[in-house]
C-alpha positions as CSV (number, residue, x, y, z in Angstrom):
1,M,-18.5,-9.6,-0.8
2,R,-19.3,-7.1,1.9
3,L,-20.8,-9.9,4.1
4,V,-17.5,-11.9,3.7
5,N,-15.5,-8.8,4.5
6,T,-17.6,-8.1,7.6
7,L,-17.3,-11.7,8.9
8,V,-13.5,-11.6,8.3
9,D,-13.2,-8.3,10.1
10,R,-15.1,-9.6,13.1
11,V,-12.5,-12.4,13.3
12,L,-9.7,-9.9,13.0
13,E,-11.3,-7.8,15.7
14,R,-11.0,-10.7,18.2
15,I,-7.4,-11.6,17.3
16,R,-4.9,-10.5,19.9
17,F,-2.1,-9.4,17.7
18,A,1.4,-9.4,19.3
19,P,2.1,-5.9,20.7
20,P,4.9,-4.0,18.9
21,P,8.3,-4.5,20.5
22,T,9.1,-1.9,23.2
23,P,12.2,0.0,22.1
24,P,15.1,-0.5,24.6
25,W,15.4,3.3,25.0
26,D,11.7,3.8,26.0
27,P,12.3,3.6,29.9
28,L,14.8,6.4,29.5
29,Y,12.1,9.0,29.1
30,A,11.2,8.6,32.8
31,R,14.6,9.8,33.8
32,P,15.6,13.4,34.4
33,I,17.0,15.1,31.3
34,A,20.1,16.3,33.2
35,E,20.9,12.6,33.9
36,L,20.3,11.7,30.3
37,M,22.6,14.4,29.1
38,R,25.4,13.1,31.4
39,L,24.9,9.5,30.0
40,A,24.9,10.8,26.5
41,E,28.1,12.8,26.9
42,D,29.7,9.6,28.3
43,G,28.8,7.7,25.1
44,D,25.4,6.3,25.7
45,G,23.8,6.5,22.2
46,A,20.3,5.6,23.4
47,A,20.4,8.4,26.0
48,A,21.6,10.9,23.3
49,Y,18.7,9.9,21.0
50,V,16.2,10.4,23.8
51,V,17.5,13.9,24.7
52,G,17.4,14.8,21.0
53,D,13.8,13.5,20.7
54,I,12.8,15.5,23.8
55,F,14.1,18.7,22.2
56,D,12.7,17.7,18.8
57,Q,9.2,17.2,20.1
58,G,9.2,19.6,23.0
59,Y,8.5,17.0,25.7
60,D,8.6,17.5,29.5
61,G,7.5,21.2,29.2
62,L,10.6,22.1,27.1
63,P,10.1,24.2,23.9
64,C,10.7,22.5,20.6
65,D,14.3,23.2,19.7
66,R,15.5,21.3,16.6
67,R,18.9,22.9,16.6
68,R,19.6,21.4,20.0
69,A,17.9,18.2,18.9
70,L,20.3,17.9,16.0
71,H,23.3,18.3,18.3
72,W,22.2,15.3,20.4
73,Y,21.2,13.2,17.4
74,R,24.7,13.8,16.0
75,L,26.1,12.5,19.3
76,A,23.9,9.4,19.0
77,E,25.1,9.0,15.4
78,E,28.6,8.4,16.6
79,T,27.3,5.1,18.2
80,D,25.1,4.2,15.1
81,Q,21.9,4.7,17.1
82,P,19.3,3.8,14.5
83,D,16.4,6.0,15.6
84,A,18.7,9.0,15.7
85,L,20.0,8.2,12.2
86,N,16.3,8.1,11.0
87,N,15.6,11.4,12.6
88,I,18.6,13.0,10.9
89,G,17.3,11.6,7.7
90,S,13.9,13.2,8.4
91,M,15.6,16.5,9.0
92,Y,17.3,16.3,5.6
93,Q,14.1,15.3,4.0
94,H,12.1,18.2,5.4
95,G,14.9,20.8,5.6
96,H,14.8,21.1,9.4
97,E,18.1,22.6,10.6
98,L,19.8,20.9,7.7
99,P,19.8,21.7,3.9
100,R,16.9,19.8,2.3
101,S,18.4,16.8,0.5
102,L,16.3,13.8,-0.4
103,D,19.5,11.9,-1.4
104,M,21.1,12.5,2.1
105,A,17.7,11.6,3.7
106,R,17.7,8.2,1.8
107,R,21.3,7.5,2.9
108,Y,20.4,8.0,6.5
109,Y,17.2,6.0,6.2
110,E,19.2,3.1,4.6
111,R,21.7,3.2,7.5
112,A,18.9,3.2,10.1
113,A,16.9,0.5,8.3
114,A,20.0,-1.7,8.2
115,L,20.2,-1.4,11.9
116,G,16.5,-2.4,12.4
117,C,14.6,0.9,12.6
118,G,11.0,0.2,11.5
119,T,10.3,3.9,11.0
120,A,13.3,4.2,8.6
121,M,12.0,1.1,6.7
122,N,8.7,2.9,6.3
123,N,10.4,6.1,5.1
124,L,12.6,4.2,2.7
125,G,9.6,2.3,1.4
126,R,7.8,5.5,0.5
127,F,10.9,6.7,-1.4
128,Y,10.8,3.6,-3.5
129,L,7.0,3.9,-4.0
130,T,7.4,7.4,-5.3
131,G,10.9,7.3,-6.9
132,Q,12.5,9.9,-4.6
133,G,15.9,10.3,-3.0
134,G,17.9,9.1,-6.0
135,V,16.1,5.7,-6.4
136,R,14.0,4.5,-9.3
137,R,10.3,4.1,-8.6
138,D,10.0,0.4,-7.6
139,P,6.6,-0.5,-6.1
140,A,7.6,-4.0,-5.2
141,A,10.6,-2.8,-3.3
142,G,8.6,-0.1,-1.7
143,L,5.9,-2.5,-0.4
144,A,8.6,-4.9,0.8
145,W,10.1,-2.1,2.9
146,L,6.7,-1.2,4.3
147,R,6.1,-4.8,5.3
148,K,9.5,-4.9,7.0
149,G,8.6,-1.7,8.9
150,A,5.2,-3.1,9.8
151,A,6.9,-6.3,11.2
152,R,8.9,-4.0,13.4
153,G,5.7,-2.4,14.7
154,D,5.7,0.8,12.8
155,T,2.1,1.9,12.4
156,D,2.8,4.3,9.6
157,A,4.0,1.3,7.6
158,M,0.9,-0.6,8.5
159,L,-1.3,2.3,7.4
160,G,0.7,2.7,4.2
161,L,0.0,-1.0,3.4
162,A,-3.7,-0.5,4.3
163,H,-3.9,2.5,2.0
164,A,-2.2,0.6,-0.9
165,Y,-4.5,-2.4,-0.6
166,G,-7.6,-0.2,0.0
167,T,-7.0,2.0,-3.1
168,G,-5.2,-0.4,-5.4
169,T,-2.2,1.9,-5.4
170,Q,0.9,0.1,-6.6
171,V,-0.8,-3.3,-5.8
172,R,-3.9,-5.2,-6.6
173,R,-6.8,-3.8,-4.5
174,S,-7.8,-6.1,-1.6
175,P,-10.4,-5.0,0.9
176,L,-9.5,-7.9,3.2
177,R,-5.9,-6.8,3.4
178,F,-7.0,-3.3,3.8
179,L,-9.0,-4.4,6.9
180,Y,-6.2,-6.6,8.1
181,W,-3.6,-3.8,8.2
182,N,-6.0,-1.3,9.8
183,R,-6.7,-3.9,12.5
184,R,-3.0,-4.5,13.0
185,A,-2.5,-0.7,13.5
186,A,-5.6,-0.4,15.6
187,A,-4.2,-3.1,17.9
188,C,-1.3,-0.7,18.5
189,D,-3.8,2.0,19.6
190,D,-3.3,4.1,16.4
191,G,-6.3,6.4,16.3
192,R,-6.0,6.9,12.6
193,A,-6.5,3.1,12.0
194,V,-9.5,3.0,14.4
195,Y,-11.0,6.0,12.5
196,N,-10.5,4.2,9.2
197,L,-12.4,1.2,10.5
198,A,-15.2,3.5,11.8
199,V,-15.6,5.0,8.4
200,Q,-16.0,1.6,6.9
201,Y,-18.9,0.7,9.2
202,D,-20.4,4.2,8.7
203,D,-20.5,4.2,4.9
204,G,-20.8,0.5,4.3
205,E,-18.5,0.5,1.3
206,T,-16.3,-2.3,2.4
207,V,-18.3,-4.0,5.1
208,L,-22.0,-4.1,6.0
209,P,-23.0,-0.8,7.5
210,D,-23.4,-0.8,11.3
211,A,-24.1,2.6,12.8
212,G,-23.7,1.4,16.4
213,R,-20.3,-0.2,15.7
214,A,-19.2,2.9,13.8
215,V,-20.1,5.1,16.8
216,R,-18.1,2.8,19.2
217,L,-15.1,3.0,16.9
218,Y,-15.4,6.8,16.5
219,E,-15.4,7.0,20.3
220,R,-12.3,4.9,20.6
221,A,-10.5,6.9,17.9
222,A,-11.5,10.2,19.5
223,C,-10.0,9.0,22.8
224,L,-6.8,8.2,20.8
225,G,-6.6,11.7,19.5
226,S,-8.4,11.6,16.2
227,A,-9.9,15.0,15.4
228,S,-12.0,13.6,12.6
229,A,-13.4,10.9,14.8
230,A,-14.5,13.5,17.4
231,Y,-16.1,15.6,14.7
232,W,-18.1,12.8,13.2
233,L,-19.1,11.6,16.7
234,A,-20.4,15.1,17.3
235,R,-22.4,14.9,14.1
236,K,-23.8,11.5,15.2
237,H,-25.0,13.0,18.5
238,L,-26.4,16.0,16.6
239,D,-28.4,13.9,14.1
240,G,-29.2,10.9,16.3
241,R,-27.6,8.4,13.9
242,G,-26.3,5.3,15.7
243,V,-26.7,7.0,19.0
244,A,-29.4,9.1,20.8
245,A,-29.6,12.7,19.7
246,D,-28.0,14.8,22.4
247,P,-27.0,18.4,21.7
248,R,-24.9,18.6,24.8
249,Q,-22.8,15.6,23.8
250,A,-22.6,17.0,20.3
251,Y,-21.3,20.3,21.6
252,R,-18.7,18.5,23.8
253,R,-17.5,16.5,20.9
254,F,-17.3,19.4,18.6
255,R,-15.1,21.3,21.2
256,Q,-13.0,18.2,21.5
257,A,-12.5,18.0,17.8
258,E,-11.6,21.7,17.8
259,E,-8.9,21.2,20.4
260,L,-7.5,18.3,18.4
261,G,-7.2,20.5,15.4
262,H,-10.3,20.0,13.3
263,E,-10.8,23.0,11.0
264,S,-14.5,23.4,11.1
265,A,-15.5,21.9,14.4
266,G,-15.3,25.2,16.2
267,E,-17.8,26.8,13.8
268,W,-20.2,23.9,14.3
269,A,-19.9,24.3,18.1
270,D,-20.6,28.1,17.8
271,D,-23.6,27.5,15.6
272,L,-24.9,24.9,18.1
273,L,-24.7,27.5,20.8
274,E,-27.0,29.8,18.9
275,T,-29.8,27.2,18.8
276,H,-29.1,25.8,22.2
277,P,-27.8,28.7,24.4
278,E,-28.3,26.6,27.5
279,L,-25.1,24.7,26.5
280,R,-23.2,27.7,27.7
281,D,-23.9,26.6,31.3
282,G,-21.8,23.5,30.8
């Protein structure tokens, strides 16, 4: 079976999946925030959403300010801007600037999903999978929402489907569908999906083990911001598995993993310095 899975995955690897649709508001991020604010105050819901998202995430050198983000999301809500509705739902779900209410979160996700927001479809699907937000647990409905979100290009929904098929959670286990949905997300440059594929070739549980392919996938995932990929890439360079042993490369990758948030990578880097003090010279 692993041979079949490997052959299928090689085919999936060569498929050029259609890129996710570019949101119509995406070009607005290149415009000055003062201009976006003026547009939003004049009734442009897309501009209001983008301003809210900038404050929500702390883009363009601005500090994260969810109170101000909510103000602009509310302005976007007046025009039924779906992504703003989803983010208000998320604020209710997590209790950010709004009283925590899964029921209110679900209502906003439903509104956003009805208007075509793939992220909201994913969020709504997870509510049905777990029976939260005032809905009964309904795996079939949950997976259906994930598929709708995936069709809209939401990589979280793709990874949710990959996890379900990979573990047999709420659905019959299917290694091929697990590989398919990870490949779909990887085609969208999702580092988590690329890391998942690297692990498969590293441990050989689903596909035939291939240390060299695992290393290449870890490298790509690390470039896409995966801390775990950078950490395991460092371990590969340290042990000489799938790649030439190279303490300097191992040290660099451990530091990369540390910067990306890996909990123990910094300790590994410090320990490596003790045995290879020359690495301090860069």
